[in-house]
N, C-alpha and C positions, 0 to 999 in steps of 0.2 A: 610172468610175473616179474614185478620191477620192485626194487627196493628203495629207499629213502636215508640216508644219514642226515640226523639232525644234529645241532651244534648250539647251543644253549650259551650266548655270553652275555654279560652283564653290561648296561647301557652305561658307556663311558670309560669299560674297563679296557685296557688295552691286551689283545690276545696274545699270549705269549707260547705258544705251541710251534712246534717245529714247522719250517716253512720248506716247500720245495721250489725250487728255482730251475726253469727249464734252459740249459744252454744252446747254444748251438753245436752241434755235431761235427759240423763240418767247419773249415775256416781256418782262420790265422788263433794261433796259440794268444798273441798280444790281443785279438777281440774279446776272447772268451774272458781273459785276465781283467779288462776293462768292465767287462758286464759283471764280475766278481765284485770288484772295487767299487763299483757304481752300486751296489744291492749292500754292502758291507756299511760304507759310508751312509747310506739311508737307513740301516738299522741302527746305527749308533746313533743318529740323531733322533729316531723315534720313541728310542728307550732311554727315560730317564735312568741318572745314576743313582742308583740307590746306598746309601751308605751303612756297612755291615755293622749290625748290633752288638754292643759286645757280648759274650758269650759269658754265661755264668761260670762259676765254681759249684759242682756237686757235691754236697758231703751226705753220707750217710753212715750207718753200722753203729754198733755199740748199743750201750743203755743213753738213755737221754741225757742223765748226768756228763756222760763221757763224750757225747755230740755238743754238749752245750761249752764241756770246756775247750773242744776242738774248736769250735766256732769264735769263742772271746778270742781265742790265741791267732784265728784267721783274722778277724776283723782288727786287731793290732798291729799285726804284720803286713796284711795287702794295704792296696792305695784305696783312698777314699771311695771310688765310684763302685769297687768291687760288689759285684751281685753274688751273693751266696745262697743257694737253694737247697733246702734238704729234703732228703727222701728218705721214707720210714719203712718202705717194703723194696723187697727182692727184684720185683718186676717193674716197680718206679725204677730206681736204678738202671736197669736194662733198658726201659724204653726212654728215658731222659739223657745218660750218658753222650750219646752222639751228638746232642746239641750244647754240651758244655766244654768249656774250656780245658777243665781239670777235675777229676774227681777223685775226694780224699773221703777216706775209709777210717772211721773210729773203732774199727772193732767187728764182728760177725755181725750179720744180719740174715732174720729169717732161718737161724741154726746153720748158716752155711758160713766157715769162716772167711775171715776177710782174704788170707793168701787166695783159696779158690774163687774168691768174687774177683780178686785181681787176674786171676788167670781168664775167668770167663770174659772180663770187658778186655783184655789184651786179644783173645781172641776174636771179637766182636768190632772193636775197633783199635786196628794197632796201632794209630798216631795217637790216642788218647792217654795223656800220662795219667796217670794211676798212683796215690799213695796212700798206703797204710801207716796211719799215726797210731801211736801208743797215748791213748788219753791221758793217761796218769802221769806222762812225760810232759805234757803241757800245763796241765797245774800247776807244775812246779815253778 
């Protein structure tokens, strides 16, 4: 019995999956390095450089009025092109946090205190800045 694996690639799309390269097991180290350099050069030319899209700030927690006060303050203080997205549910914050540059909490979310949510996010995304803001302080 024989098995066949099928791979579908869209026409015109570059396949960016892992590639295996066979290198000579014997021979000089210099010859193997030249082979690796050639492959790296060809790969760099074939792969167009992609500009990293700016990551957004994720705003969540608190009552709608609290979030609006924090959103207003963020818009006043952040650079003009800053994208600020809002999340209204705990699952949404956990799902979208990794793609954000920062998370700003303006109170509890789905009955989870902001401090607990900060700990959850820090555990899941250790390098992600998470800020808890007292919305009443922003409105002043």
